[in-house]
N, C-alpha and C positions, 0 to 999 in steps of 0.2 A: 847154698852152703848150708848143711843140716848139722846140727847139734848132736854129739856124740855123747853117749854117757858111757860110765868106765866098764858097765858089765855089759856092753855090746862089742862085739870083737869089732875090729875097724874094718875089715873086708866083708861082713856079713851083711847082707842088703836083703830087706823081707821082700818076697814077690808081691806085685802090684795086683789088687781086686779088679779085674776088667767086668765084673758083672754087677748089675744094679739089684738092690733088694727090692722087688715088687710087691712084697707082701703089705706094708703100709697103703700104698698105691690101691690095691684090690679093695682094701678095708675102706678106706674114704670112698670109693667107686660105690660099692654096694650101699654106704650109708646114703649116699646122694641118690642112688636108685630108690631105696626106699622112700625117701622124702619125697622125690616126684612121683611115685606111685601113691602116695597119701594124699598128695595136695592137688593133683591135676582133676579127680573127679569132683573135688569142691569147687574148685575155679570154674569149671564147665556147667555145673548145676546152678551155681549162684549169681551168673548174669544175665539181667534183664536186657532183652532184645527188642527193639523196635524196627520192624522190618521196613526196608527203603521203600518210598514211592515213588519209583523212577521208571522211565518206561522201559521195557526189556528189547532186545533186538528182535525186530520182526523177521519171520521166515515164511517162506511160502509154504502153504500145507501141502501135502502130497496126498494123492487118490485113495493110497490104501490107509493112511492114518486114521485110527478111531477117535472118534470124539464122545465122551461120556459127560453127559450134564447130570449135576446134582443140583436140584432147586431149594428154595429156602424151606421148604416142608422136608425134605430129605428125599424126595422122590429121586430115584436115579432113571435116567433115559439113554438108551444107546442109539446114538445119533439123534433121531426124533421120536424113537418109539420108547414109552415109559415101560419099564420092567417091574412086574408086580411081585416078584419073588427073588432072593437072593440066589437061588439056584440057578436061573436064567442069565443072570450077569456071570457067574463062574461057567456056564455053559458056553455063552458068547465069547468070554475072555480065552477060554481053552482052544475054541475054533481060531480065532485071532493067532494066538502063539502058535500056531502050527502052520501057519501060513511062511513061505519064502519068498522075499525077505520078509522078516517079522516087521510087523506094521509098530509106529509109535503110538503110544496111548496121550490123548490130549484130554486132560480133565477139567472141565469148567465148571467152576463150582460157585453158587451164589456167596455173596458175602455174609448172608446170614444164615448159611447152612451150617448146620451141627457137624462138629468133628468126626462124630462117629458114622454119618454117612459117607463122610470123604474118606475115611480111614477104609471102610468096607471095600470102596472101589479100587484102591492103593493094595489092599490085601489080596483082594481077588486077582488083581493083576500079577502078584508076586506068586500067588499060589499057581496060575496058569504058567509062569514062566516068561512074561513080558518083561523084555530087558529095558525099554527106553519109556519113560515116564515124564510127561510135562504138565505143568499147569498154565493154563490160559489166562491171562489177565487183562485188563484195560488199562490203557495208560492214566496218568494224574491229569486232572484238570486243571 
């Protein structure tokens, strides 16, 4: 039962509005998006991470897999052969990337190896187009 005011005609009914005004909803969503865009980089860069020391799943190595070793002094080995120049590493990576099916790269880095030496290996693999890169580790004691 509706209340009728004297200035309204008794039979005049206003049509119902069947649409929803989405402008406030869009405004709220844009504000939330801006807040998330501002806070996500802060959250990712401020977390201190201690990597787990758990055994990885062991897999059988395939004959075509590439093993690159980085020793504690930063010397890079292609299987068992020391590579004297970075150009040799890039050439070996390019040759391996051209094979079909493409082999996986397994990096064995000494725990005392510097980040730069391991980074050179990963960068050379990336430049050559090697898609699958893995790091070999020892199980915890």
